[in-house]
N, C-alpha and C positions, 0 to 999 in steps of 0.2 A: 316705501314701505306701504304695504296695505292696510286699508281700514282695519280698526278694531274689531273683533269677531262680535256677533251678537247674540245675546243671552236672554232668556226668558224666564220669570219667576213670579209665583203666583203674588199677588199684593196683600202683604201683611200689615201690620202696625209699624214694625221696623221699617218698612220700605213705603211708609207713608209722605214722609217728609221728599222723597222722588218725586211719586205720584202729583203732589202740589208743585213742584218744581215743573215737571213735564206740563200741566195744564194751566199754570200761570193765573193770575188774576182772574180771568173770565172763566176758568173751571172747563178749560177746552174749547167751548163754544157756548157764549151767552150765559153763562152761568148755570150750565146743565149737570157737570160734576157727575156726568153717567149715570142721572136720575129719571130720563123722559120717559123710559119703559118700565120705571120701578114705583114710581108716584101718579097719584091721580093729577088729572090737567090742572086743576086750580093748585094743589100742594107744589106742583111742580113750578108752576108760574112762579107764585109769591115764593118759593125756596130760588129763586134765582139771584137772590141778593145775599145768602149766606146759607139758607136751609139747606139746600141740596149738598153743598160740601158738608154740612154738618150731618147728613142724612148718609152719605158715602162713608164717612169717617165712623159713624155707629155701625155699618154693614162690614166694615173691617175688623172693628174691635170685637164684634159678637162673632165673625166666623160664619161660614167658611170663606176664604177669599174671593173677592167677586170678580175677580179678573186675573190678567196676566200683564205685567210690566215688562216691555223689551228694554236691554242695556246695550249701549255700546261703550266700553270700557265702564266706570263706574256712573253714568250718566243715562238716566231713563230717557228714550228714546220713542216710546210706543205703549200703548195699552190697548187691552181687548178685553171687553165684559164678557164672560161666560158663566152661567148660572143654571141650574134647573129651569125649565120654561115657565112653571109656576111662580118663580121669582120675580116676574116680571106681568104684573097685573095689567098694565094697557095693551101690551102684547096679546094677552088672552082675550081682550076685547076687540082688537083689530079686525075690521071687515075684511081688508085684503090679506092681512098675516095670520088669520085665526088658524088654530090648529088644523092640519091637514086631518087627522086621525087620533086615535087614542095611544098611539105610542108614546111611551115616556121618553123625551128627548132634551137634551142641554142646548140651550140656544146663545149664539154669538151675536149679540145686539150692537155691540159699538166697537169700532176701531179709531183708533185715533195714533196718529204718528206725527212728529215733531215736523215743521216745515221744513228744515234742512235736511231731513231724513226721508223725504217723501220720492215717490219714484225708485227707490232701492230694494225693493222686494221685503220690505220690513213688515208690511200688513200680511204676507204669506207665512213670513217666521212667526206673527203671532197667531194666525189662526191654525198652524201646525202646532206650535206649544198648546192654544186652548183645547184642540183635540186630545194631546197627551194629556193634559190636566184632566180632563172630563172623564176620559177613559179610566185613570189612576182612581177617579171618585165612582168606578163602576158604571157610567154612563155607556149606552150601547149604540145611543146614535147622537149625533150632535147637527143641530139645523142652524143655518144661517139664513139672513134676509138682505141680501146685498142688494144694489141698485145695477140694473142692465144698463150700462151706457153705450150708445152710439156715437156720441162726442164728449168731448173732455168738460166735464161738468166742475163746479167751483166746489171746492173741498167741503165746505159745510154741507153741500147736499150728497155727500157720498159718505156720511159717517157710519152706514152700516156695512160699509165694505163695497167693493165692486165684484159681480160676478165672476168675472174673469179670474181673479185670485182665488176664489172660491173651488172654481171648476178646476185650475191648477194645483189646488190640495187635495183633490181627491170627491169633491162635491158633486151631486148629481142634483138637477131640477125636478121636484116632485109635482110641484103645482105653481101656477102662476095666474092669480086673481087681477094683476093688473098689469098693464102693458110694460113696465121698467121695473117690477117687483116681484122676482122669484123667490120661493121658498126652496130652500136648497138642503141636501142633507148628506152627510157621510157616517156610514157605518164603522164603528169600533174606533 
């Protein structure tokens, strides 16, 4: 019997428990709770013991959904953060990932896939669903900040995704300020 089909849904308060189950007690990785790009360095570091989780919950409660969950059956197996670039203050201040131009973009900043589901195309499906969601919110350009890998990287080091997955979903590199960090875009 083939594995259950994957479906993707925006993260709403009704799906909060699914995200908590996916992220586990460590908040996906080291207490992050997908707040690295959203909070100041000090707030992020202090928030690793619970504040980052609370911040994400507030974002979900106040809306709009801060990202997309992937499901296999009834179980959440993946996450992709997507929002207008201005939602990510640390991204705005990054030297390597600073804005390319003044084009309004939505940004994919994080992809997390359950360990048992990795290397099965889930991240590509999340990227595709995030683009559909952004387009439904009137976004014209979606941007990603993946890692360009030449050798296998430990999963915690590719939390912004890998360049090949973005390329396979129609993204093109528009600028590279660091050897392993392209800025990639997809229209529509």
